[in-house]
N, C-alpha and C positions, 0 to 999 in steps of 0.2 A: 411647187410654189416657189417663185423666185425669192431670193434673200431680200429682206427689207433693208434699205440703206438709211443712213442717218442724215438728218438735215443740218444745215449750217444754222448757227444761232445769230440773232440780231447783233448789231454793233453795240458796244457798251454805252452806258450812260455818260454824260459829260463828267469829266474828272472832278471829284470832290462834291458832286451834287447829292449823291445818295439816292436820288429819285429822278425819274424821267416823266415829264408830263405826257399824257397820251397825245399823239398827233391826231389832228382832226378837230372838228368844232362840236359845240354842244348840239344836242339833238332832242327829239321828242320821243318818249317811250310809247309803248303800245297803249298805255293808259292815258296818254295825253299830257303827261308831266314832263317838264323840261329837265334834261339831265345835264350834269356837269362833267367836264373831263376828269378822268380818274388818274391819280398818280400811280405809276408803275409800282406794284407792291414789293419788288425786290431790287436791290441796288446793283451797281456795276459789278461785273464779274460773277453773277449769281450762278450761271451754269458752268459746269466744269468740262474738261476735255472728254470725259467719259460719254457725254451726250452730244459731242460735236463731230462734224465731218473733218477729216484731216485738212490742214491748210492747202488751199488750191484745188480742192475737189468739191463738187456739188452733188446733190442727190442723183442727178442724171448723168454723172460722169463729166459734165462740162466744167470749165474753169470757174472757180468761185472767188468772191472777194475774200480778202484776208479775214480769218476768224478772229474774234476778240480774245484777249488774254484770258487764261483760265482762272487766274487768281485776281482778286480785287487789289488795287494799289494800296500800299501801306498808309498813304495819307488819307484815303477814303475811310479805311477802318479806324484810323485815329480820330477822324472827325466824328464818326458815329459814336465812339466811346466818349468823346468830349461832350456829346449831347445828352448823355445819361443824366437824369435830373436828381433822382434820389441817391443820397450818399451814405445811408445808414447800413447798407449791406443786407437788409432784411429781405427775404424772399417772399414777395407778396404780389397781389394783383393778378390779372388774367395771365400775363406771361410768366409770373411766378408759378402758377399752377401747371403751365406747360413744362417749365423747367423741372419741376418736381416729378411730373409724369415721365419725362425722358430719363430721369435718374431712377424711377421706380420707387419713389418714396411719397409720403402723404403730407409731410411737414418738414420745416427746416430746410437745410441744404445750402446755406450761405457759404459754408466752408468746403463745399463739394464741387466737383466738376464732372461733366459727362464725357464719355469717349465717343468715337465715331460709331462703334458697334452698338452702343446704347441708343444713339440717335437713329441708326437704321432700324433698330427694333421698334422704336416709337413710330417711325414712318410706316413700318410694316404692320404692326399689331394694333396700335392705338388709332392711327389715322387711316389705315387700310388704303394707303396711297396706291394708285394704279391697279386696283384690284381687278382681276379678270382680264388684264391686258396682256398682249404679247410682250415678251422680253421684260416681264415685270421685275425680275431680279436685277437685271442690268439697270433699269430705270431707278430702282430704290438705291442701288449702290452709287449711281451717278449723282443723284440728288443729295445723298448723305455726304459724299465727297465735296460737292459744291458748297453745301452749307458749312461744313467744317472749315473750308478754306476762307469763307467769308467771316465766320464767327471767331475762329481760333486766332486772335490777333497777336498773341505772343508766341505762337508756333510750338507750343509744348504738347500738341496732340490731344488736348482736352479743352472743354469750354466751361469756364466758370460762370457764376451768376452775373458778375460784373460784365463779362463779355457778352453774355446772352441778352442782357437788358438792352443792348444796342439794337436788338432785333425788334423791340417794341415799336420803333418808328415805322418799320415796314408794315407791321400788322395794323397799326393805327391808320396807315394810309389806305388800307382796305376798308376799315370800319368807318372812318370819318375823313375822307380825302380832302386835302387842302386846309384842314383845321389847324389852328394855332392859338396861342394865348391862354386864356383862363379855362378852367374846367367847364364853365357855363358855355363858352364859345365852342369848345370841343363837343359838348353834348348837343348843342344846336346843330352842328355840322353832321353829327351822327344821326340825329333825328331826321334831317333832310335826306341823308343817304338811305335811311331805312325806307322812307317813302318812295324813293327811286327804285329800290330793289324789289319791294313788295308789290309786284305787278298785279296780283289778283286782289289786293287790298284786304286780305283776311287778317292783317295785324300780326302775321308770323312770317319769319324769314326761314325758308327751307334751304337745304344744301343745293338743290337744283337751281333755285333762284339766284343764290349767291354765286355759284359756279358760272351760270350763264352770263350774268352781268359782268363778272370779273373777266371772263374770256372775251366777251364782246368789246371790252374797253382796253384790251392790250393793243399796243401800237400795230398798225398794219405791217405785215411782213414778219411779225414775230413768229419764230418756229417754236415747237413744243408748247403751243398755246394750251392744249388740254392739260398737260402736266403742270405748268406754271399756275393755271387757274385752279386746278385741283388742290395744289399745295396751299395757295392763298386762302381758298374757301375753307378748307378743312382745318387749318391752323386757327383761322378766325373763329370758327364754330367751337373748336375745342378750347380755345382760350376764354371765350365769353360765356359759354354755357356753364351753368352751375347746378342744374337740376335734372339732367338727362344723361349722366355719366354711364348709366347702364345700357345705353343705346349706342349702336354703331353711329359714327359721325354722320353718315349719309342720311340717317333717319331722324336726326335731331332737328329742332326748330327753335328759333329765338323770338321772344316778343320784343316790343319796342323798348320797354324799360330795361330789359337785360342788355340790349344792344347799346343804349345810351350809357348805362352804368359802366359797361365794359370799356367803352371809349374813354369815359371820364377817369376811370381807374388807371388806364394805361397812360393818360396824360398827366396824372398827378406827380 
């Protein structure tokens, strides 16, 4: 079996924006509902060189366009940190629960920080990212490296709660894309988003529904779509879910109230 080559990644987002609107227009879902463009759930520099083709090479050996920088610009990270709203340092809300799970604790953590190895363990054991896939170890390592480069803004090799809270914006973009302003406005956007993803109308969002919609709304030409959509869907489920922690992420489901409340808590 021939060796599988690595694909080049899409060009980075506009500097300082943090998010990239999906290219393309609104469409109609299978259920007849109008959909809205989704914001790309991860900011500039998300993927690291571990998941990129070397500069000047494409997957078929042909010359390729220059690959994006592996690390996010410092001004982009500074902007994300500047947008953190809560200032009391308390570890709370959906992303607080994720932060604690990365650390392996159940409460507190405001004075703690996680390492790259703890993050990779969370991706592996809690999220079961890329389960059953070829080269899973390399994918987990590459995603862990990429996230550390994005989140570790002071370069000390660890991610504190203050640094991690900047990640809320990207997760909120998955749960309530385009939302802003008051909690009520965020919850309305999340409610509309729930209706778009819940294709079968059963009032519950499954992993498969969230993954399929996220993947389908990534910009055309994005490489590693499966991996990016997996990460966005699994973190959103793990952050918002409060009553199915004993189930693997792929087997969990969220009702409308959970989804709306999770979005509102992230926006507070």
